[in-house]
C-alpha positions as CSV (number, residue, x, y, z in Angstrom):
1,M,37.9,28.0,-68.8
2,I,38.8,31.9,-68.1
3,V,40.4,32.0,-71.5
4,D,37.3,30.5,-72.9
5,L,35.1,33.3,-71.2
6,L,37.5,35.8,-72.7
7,V,37.1,34.4,-76.1
8,R,33.1,34.7,-75.7
9,I,33.4,38.3,-74.6
10,D,35.3,38.9,-77.7
11,Q,32.9,37.2,-79.9
12,R,30.3,39.5,-78.4
13,R,32.3,42.4,-79.2
14,D,32.8,41.4,-82.9
15,Y,29.0,40.6,-82.7
16,Y,28.3,44.5,-81.8
17,H,30.9,45.7,-84.3
18,Y,29.5,43.6,-87.3
19,F,25.7,43.4,-86.6
20,H,24.9,47.1,-84.7
21,S,27.1,49.2,-86.8
22,G,25.8,51.4,-89.2
23,K,27.9,54.4,-90.6
24,T,29.3,54.7,-87.2
25,K,31.3,51.8,-85.7
26,M,29.4,50.4,-82.7
27,I,31.9,49.6,-79.7
28,M,30.8,47.5,-76.9
29,S,31.1,49.6,-73.7
30,Q,33.3,48.6,-70.4
31,E,30.0,48.4,-68.6
32,K,28.8,45.6,-71.0
33,N,32.2,43.9,-71.2
34,A,32.0,43.7,-67.5
35,A,28.3,42.3,-67.5
36,L,29.4,39.6,-69.8
37,L,32.3,38.7,-67.6
38,A,30.2,38.4,-64.8
39,Y,27.5,36.4,-66.7
40,W,29.9,33.7,-67.7
41,L,31.7,33.6,-64.3
42,I,28.2,32.7,-63.1
43,K,27.0,30.2,-65.9
44,Y,30.2,28.1,-65.9
45,K,31.5,28.7,-62.3
46,P,35.2,28.3,-63.2
47,L,36.5,29.2,-59.9
48,Y,36.8,26.5,-57.4
49,Q,38.1,25.3,-53.9
50,N,38.2,21.7,-52.6
51,K,35.0,20.3,-51.9
52,K,34.8,21.3,-48.1
53,A,35.7,24.7,-48.4
54,M,33.0,25.2,-51.4
55,Q,30.5,23.6,-49.1
56,D,31.4,25.7,-46.0
57,Y,31.4,29.1,-48.1
58,F,28.0,28.2,-49.7
59,R,26.6,27.1,-46.3
60,K,27.6,30.4,-44.8
61,N,27.0,32.9,-47.7
62,R,24.3,30.9,-49.6
63,Y,26.1,31.8,-52.8
64,T,29.3,30.6,-54.5
65,I,32.9,32.4,-55.0
66,N,32.0,32.8,-58.5
67,E,29.0,35.0,-57.7
68,S,31.0,36.8,-55.2
69,F,33.9,37.4,-57.7
70,A,31.1,38.4,-60.4
71,L,29.8,41.1,-58.0
72,S,33.4,42.3,-57.4
73,V,33.9,42.5,-60.9
74,L,30.8,44.6,-61.4
75,K,31.6,46.9,-58.8
76,Y,35.3,47.6,-59.5
77,T,34.4,48.1,-63.2
78,L,32.3,50.7,-62.4
79,M,34.5,52.3,-59.7
80,S,37.4,52.4,-62.3
81,I,35.1,53.9,-65.1
82,H,33.3,56.4,-63.0
83,K,36.4,57.7,-60.5
84,D,34.7,60.6,-59.8
85,K,31.7,58.8,-58.1
86,K,33.9,56.2,-56.6
87,S,32.4,56.8,-53.0
88,F,28.9,56.9,-54.0
89,I,29.3,53.4,-56.0
90,R,31.0,52.0,-52.8
91,D,28.0,53.1,-50.8
92,F,25.6,51.9,-53.2
93,F,27.1,48.3,-52.8
94,S,26.2,48.2,-49.3
95,P,25.7,44.9,-47.5
96,K,21.9,44.7,-48.0
97,N,22.3,45.6,-51.8
98,N,25.0,43.2,-52.1
99,N,22.8,40.5,-50.4
100,V,20.2,41.1,-53.3
101,I,22.4,41.4,-56.0
102,L,24.2,38.1,-54.9
103,Y,20.7,36.3,-54.4
104,N,19.8,37.5,-58.1
105,L,23.1,36.3,-59.5
106,M,22.7,33.0,-57.8
107,H,19.1,32.0,-58.4
108,R,17.8,34.1,-61.3
109,D,17.8,32.7,-64.7
110,M,18.8,35.2,-67.0
111,S,19.9,35.2,-70.8
112,K,23.0,37.4,-71.7
113,E,20.6,40.0,-72.9
114,A,18.6,40.0,-69.7
115,F,21.8,40.3,-67.8
116,I,23.2,42.9,-69.5
117,L,19.8,44.7,-69.2
118,Y,20.2,44.0,-65.4
119,V,23.5,45.4,-64.9
120,T,22.6,48.5,-67.1
121,S,19.6,49.0,-64.6
122,L,22.1,48.9,-61.7
123,I,24.0,51.5,-63.6
124,G,20.9,53.5,-63.9
125,A,20.2,53.0,-60.4
126,L,23.5,54.7,-59.9
127,E,22.7,57.4,-62.1
128,I,25.9,57.3,-64.0
């Protein structure tokens, strides 16, 4: 399933290259790449544990390990791209903000484009 997610991201990268490029080649940003990975993690939920562990995790947190991993992908991608603002990004992802984002990841029904826009707006909130 993880390989399938990466294939889907690669197809989207090709889509940007062929359908959004004019005289200059359009390249999908790392942020969009991370947004798509997070989107597919949430959509297909490829990560799993045994049934009891999954139920306990959900009961305790109100989201699954897939949403948790998707948030980590977004957070650490931003910190690796914008190393000079690493502490600011870490502060932004406070427990309160994480809970809001995780709630949105778990309960909102978003298209790929809407999810990319959501991640882009988070980046805008970080002013990076």
